[in-house]
Each structure stands twice: as structure tokens, then as C-alpha cells.
N, C-alpha and C positions, 0 to 999 in steps of 0.2 A: 901318781894319783890314780886310785881305783875308779873305774867307770862302769856304767851299765846302760841298758837300752830302754828306750821308751817310745811311745807313740804320740806324736805331736804334729800340730798344724805349724807350718813354717811360713806360710803365707796365705792370703785368703784363697780358699778352695783347695789348698794343698795339704796332704797328709802323708807324713813320712816317719819311717823308724829312724830315730836319732840316737846318738850317743851322748851320754850326760855324765858329769862328774858325780861319784857317790858321795854325798856329804857325811860329815861327822855330826852327830847330834849336839846341839848346845845344851845348856843346863836344864832347860825346861821342854826338850824336844825328845821325840822317839823316832828312831829310824826303824821302818817296817819293811819286811821282805814281802813284797806284795803278791798275792795269789789270784785275787779277782779285782777287777776294776768295774764300777757301775757307771753308766752313762746317762745324761739327762738331755732334754732339748737344748738347754744352754750351750752344751758342747757342739751341737749343730749350729747355733747362732755364730759361735766363735770361729768354726771352721768355715762356714759357708759366706759369712758377711764380715768377719773380724770384729763382731759386736764387742764393745768395750776393751778392745785391744789396741795398743799403741805399736808402731813399728819396733821399739825397743823390747816388747814383750815377746817377741818370737825367738826361738820355737816355743810354743805353748803346749805342754803335754795336756792331754784330755783326761776326764774322769774326775767326778765331784765326790765320789765315795769309793770305798774298797774294803778289803779284808786281807789278812795274811797273818804273819807272826813277827813278834818283836825280834828285831836283830840286835839292837843297842838302845840303851837310854842314857839321857843326860845326867849329870851329877845330882840334879834335884829330883829325878824320877826314881823314887824308891818303892813304888807299889806295882811295878811291873818288871818282869825278868825275861831274859832272852828265851825264846820259844813260846811265849804266851800267845794265845790266839786272840785277835783283836779285830774290831771293825773300826774304820776310820772315816773321819770327815776331811775331805781333801781340797782345800783351797787357801790362799788365793794364787800362789805362784807357781811356777813349773816344778820347783823343787818338792812342793806340797802335794801335787796332783797324783792320781791314782793309777794311771795307765803306764806304769813303769816298773822296773824290777825292784827298785828300791825307792821308798817315798819318805820324807821327813816331814813329821806332823807334830805340831804342838801338843803337848800331853793333854791339854783341855779338850782336844778333838779326837781322843782315842778312848775306846771302851773295851774292856775285857769281856769276853763273850763266853757263856756256858758251853761245856762239851757237847750239849744236846742241840746245839745250833751249827749247822753246816756253814762252811766258810762262804759258799756261794749265796745262801740265804742272808748271811750276815752282811754282805756287801750291799743289799737292797735298803739297808735301814738308815745309815747315819746322816746322809744329807737332808732327805725329806722328813725324816723323824725331827731332826734339828729345826728345820723350818717350822714344823707343826708346833713342837714344843715352845719354840721361841715366841711364835705367834701368839699362843694361848697363855703362856705363863710369863714371858719376858716383857722388859719395859725397853722402849715405850710404847709397847704393843698393847694387848688386851689386858695383860697383867692380872689374870685371874689368881686368886689365892691358891697356894700349893698345898695339896693335902699333907696334913701332919704325919700320916702314915708313911710318907715317902722322905721327908726331911724334917729335921727339927725345926721348931718355930724361930729359933735364934738364927737360922741359916737364911731365912726368907725375909726381904724387906717388908715392911708393913704395907698391906695392900687393902684397897676398899673392899668391903663386902660384896659379894655377887649373888644375885637370887639365881640358883642353880636349877630351879624348875622353869625359868623362863626360856622360850624357844631359842635355839641357836641353829644357824644353817651353815652347811658347806656346799659351796657351788663348785663342781668338777671333783666330787667325792671319790669317783672311780680312778682318778689319777692317783700315782704313787703318793704324792703329797697330801691329797685328799683323803686317802685311806688313814694316814697318820694323823690327820686333823680330827677325823671321826673319833680315832682312839684317844687323842689328846683331850677332847671335850669330856669323853666317857672318863678318863683318868681324873679330870677336875671335878667329876661328880655331877655334870649336867645330866638331867633325866628326860630332856625333850630335844632330840637331835634330829634335824631335817638334813637329809643328804639329796643333792641334785647330781644325777649321773645317768648314763646309758642304763636301760632297763635290766641288761644282762649282768649288771653289777649289784643290783639291788638285794639279792639274798645274801651275798658275801658281806655287803655293808651292814646289813642287820646283825650279822654275827660280830661285827666290829663295835656295835653299839648304835647304830642309826635306828631311830624309833619310827621314822617315816621316809619313804624315798620317792622321788619324783624324776621323771624322764624328761631332760631339757629338750629332746625332740618333739615332745608333744605339743601341739599348737596351742593349747590353752594351759600350758604348765604354770604360768603366772597365777592364772585364776585358781588353779588347784592349790598351789601354795598358799595363797590369800585365804582360801576356804579352809585349809587345815589350820593355819594360824588363828583364824577367828573362832575356831572351835576350842582352842585352849583357854585356860583361866586368864592368861595374860593378854590375849587378843592381838599380839604383835610380835615380831622377832626382835629379841634383844641384840643379838650378836650375829653377824654373818661374815664368812670369809670366802673370797673369791680365789680359787687356785689358778684359774685360767687367765684372769686378768685381761680380757680382750673386750673390744667395743661391744661385741654381741652379748658377752656375759654381763657386763656391767649395765648394758640397756635393760636386760631382764631384771637384774636386781633393783635398778632405779624404780621399775614398776612395782616390784614386790614390797620395797622398803618405804616408798614415798609417803604412806599414810602418816599424818602427824601423830606424835604420842598422845595418848588420851590424858586429859587433864593437864596437859603441859609437862608430862614427865621427860625422863631423859631420853635423847634421841638413840635411835638404833646406832650400834657401832659396826661399821663395815670395813674390815681389814683386807687389803688387796695386796697380793704378793707380786713384787716387782720382778721383771719389767712389765710395763703396761703396754698392750698391742693394739695397734689399729685394725688387725684382722679379726677372724672370728674363732680362731683356735689358739691352743697354747704354742703351737709350732709357727704360728704367723705365716700368712701368705707372702711369697716372694714380692719384694717391692713395698710392703706394708711396714711402716715405721714401728719401732719399739722405742720405749722412753723409760728413763730412771725417775723422772719426775712427772707429776701429774699432767698429762696433756690437756689442752683447751677443751677438747670433746668431752672429757671426764668431768670437768667443772660444770660444762653445760648441761649434762645428763642430770645432774643433781641441784641445778640452779634453783629449781622450785621446791627443793626439799631440804633446805639448810637446816631448818629446825627439826627435821625428821631423821636425818642421817649424819653421822660423823664419820668421815672418811680418814682411814689409817693406812698409810703405805707401810709395808712390811719389807725390810732389807736384811735378809739373813746374813749377809756378809758383814754386818755390823754387830752381830751377836756378841762378839769378844768385848764390846764397849759396855755391856751389861754385866756387872760382876756376877750376879746370881746365875745368869744363864751360861756365862763362860765357865764357871767353877762346878756347876752341877748338871747341866742338861746331859752332856755326853758322859763324862768320866764317871759320875756317881749315879745319876737316875737310869740311865740306859741299862747298865748292868743289873741294876736292882729291879727294874721292870720286866727285863727278859727273865730273871730268876723267879719272878712272880707270875710269868706268863700272861702279863698285861699288855705287852706290845707283840703283834705278830708282824712278821716280815712280808713284803710283797711277794707275789708269785715271780718266779726267775724266768726270764727270756735269756737263755745262755747262749752265747756266741762262742762256738768251739770249732767250726769249720775254717780250714785254710791256715795261713799263718797269722800272727798277731795283728799285722797291718790289715789283713783281710777282715779279721774279726771286728776290729775297731770301725773300719769303714762301713761294714755291713750294719753294725749297730747304729751308727750315725744316721745312715740312710733310712733305717726303719723309723728312727724318732723324727727325722726331717720331714718325712713323708706322712707323718700322723698314722704309722702302722702299728703303734703300739697302745694297748688300752688295758689297764688294771695290772700291768707287768712292770717289772724293772729290767732293763737291758743290762745284763752282766757279761763281761768279757773274761773268758779263761785266759790267764796271762802265761800259762805254761807253754813253753816252746815245743 
């Protein structure tokens, strides 16, 4: 049996280079020779606390996105050839993860990339792009209508009309997923996009489509947002997404969204990216719990705003349950959007020093200590 190496957590707090069997792709799978692996805070959760892992899950290779070249495709994979350059969305199991020499990926999580896009840039895209597009266009999430310029009407389930001039807001817009959410709302056709992020991200976010930016560190940021919203023709936010999903971020959003809809209109929709954190940051403080279901404090925050706000949890790992999202978001829409220049990758924080284990460890430490802002941690997998 052929084998290859990867970087995995083998128990809580332990990171090692492990030897793994190199799989043969099934009918709808693609074997990719990995070149770069992208890390996210969730990698730190799993390494440092064993979050969402059972003893039988070890060893668990890290990396939720990556890039490389096609090594082999299954019998049903007729649109990819050996040597094609691809970006990959890498979950849920060890065989699917990115930080290894060969990764096995379902076809629906593979996107062919243009020659103009470098492989390290490509690795920044798939996971958070998928989260953003699934949040905006997927069901049971916000389910915005998909522009007819991207896919034929017959490919998209019927959707309720959305007023694209109504204000939408992204909290945590400077983060990787936040940047893609701003772009996803722009792709949807939204014309009023509010972005909440550190001030040093504001200029870049405007290039992605944000029409107004707010610094979450400002003591009166909630008042600033309410004033800006009041100046619009709609007078309230129609849709918001919280990328950070912490008690601190949701407390702010409860203050911003709690106003009742004028004339008994539809409530604002607040999409919240799981997991939900008791701490104040996306990395979560040591000892602070994380939840995959809404914690009691979240319900309490919005207890007085039941008529004003509808809370929508977003679970990206369930994307495959939505036929449109599974069949189109990565394999069809991503190559199309890249060709149009409608999606821009994140800035790359490239890990190249030392051996592969050193690179992965250094990347996880940066993420776990909240030392990454507006960038994607990408590990060079070359030995």
C-alpha cells in the first residue's frame, strides 16, 4: 500500500508528522497532490482542546483548505485531468484534510483555477468563500436569489425576492470569511453593504464592495451604525452576518438590530457562523466554552427583540445537504467568478520556515493567539 505523510493532532495539544495510507479515489472523488494548506482558527480549537473530536478521530490532519494539482479522478470525474491546478475545500475526515502530501476530496469540493492565480493565493479561497456563499445563497440560510448571469434559472430553486437596496451588515468583515461575505453580498447585487472591522481594513473592504465601514473598537460604534442605518431609505438593517459569533459581538448586534420593524414589517435576519463562543474573539479565551447550538446567553440577548430579529445559525459542514450549494458553489461558481475577477483571494501569511511540522505549529500558534488579521495562514507543504 502506498503511503504519504501529513501533519496531524494525535491527542489534545500534540502535533506530529504521521504516515498515512494514500487512498484511491472513489467514483466521485479526486486525489490531489497538495502544494499548500490553509489553516483556520478551528484547527487551533481541535489541536488545543480536542473540540468536536472523539478518541476514534485521532490522528486528525489539520487544514480546511488547500491547493495543488490533480493526481487522479474517480470514474465519474470527467471534467478534470491529471495535472490540473485546483483549489480544494478540505473536510471533514483525515483523508480529506489539507496538510498532507495527498488529499482525497469529493468532486463538489474542488475548483479548477485559472493560470493567473498562484497556488498559494488559491489556498486562501475555498473554505471561507464556501462559508460566505453558502450563508448568502444556500438554504436553510439567507437563500438570496442567485444572479442569472452566473447560473441558469433552472439550476436554482425558487427563491423569495429580496430588496437588494436594503442595508446588509457584516460583523468581522476584516476576517477571511468576512471579506468573502462582503464579496458575496456584492455578487448578490446588494447596494448598501455595511462592514464592521478594525479601521486598518476599511480601505480594502471598500474595494471589495463595502459602502460604509465601522470600527468595532469605537466606544460609540453601535450609535454610529444606527445613525447610518437611519439615514437610508429603509431605516433599518435587513440582514446581518456575524463572523466572530462571540458573546461580545452578539451583544453589540443585539443593540443595533433590536429596533422593531416599522409598520410591523419582516424582522431583520441575523446569520451567525457556528461555533458560538462565550469569549470576546473568534479565537475564544482559554476556558471559555464554544457551542454548536445556541447557548442560553444568546437567547437572553435577543429575548426582548423576538419580533425584530430572526436568528439563523450557519453550519458550513452541512452544505452538502443543500443540492444547489453542493453542486454549484465550489465546482461551478468559483471558477466562473475567478475568471470574471469577481472574487479576490485573501492576503497570504505564508509559513515557509523550518520543516513542515514547524510551519504548521507556527501557523496554529498565530491563529490561537489572535495574531492574524485580514490574512490567511498558508503552509508551504514542500519538504
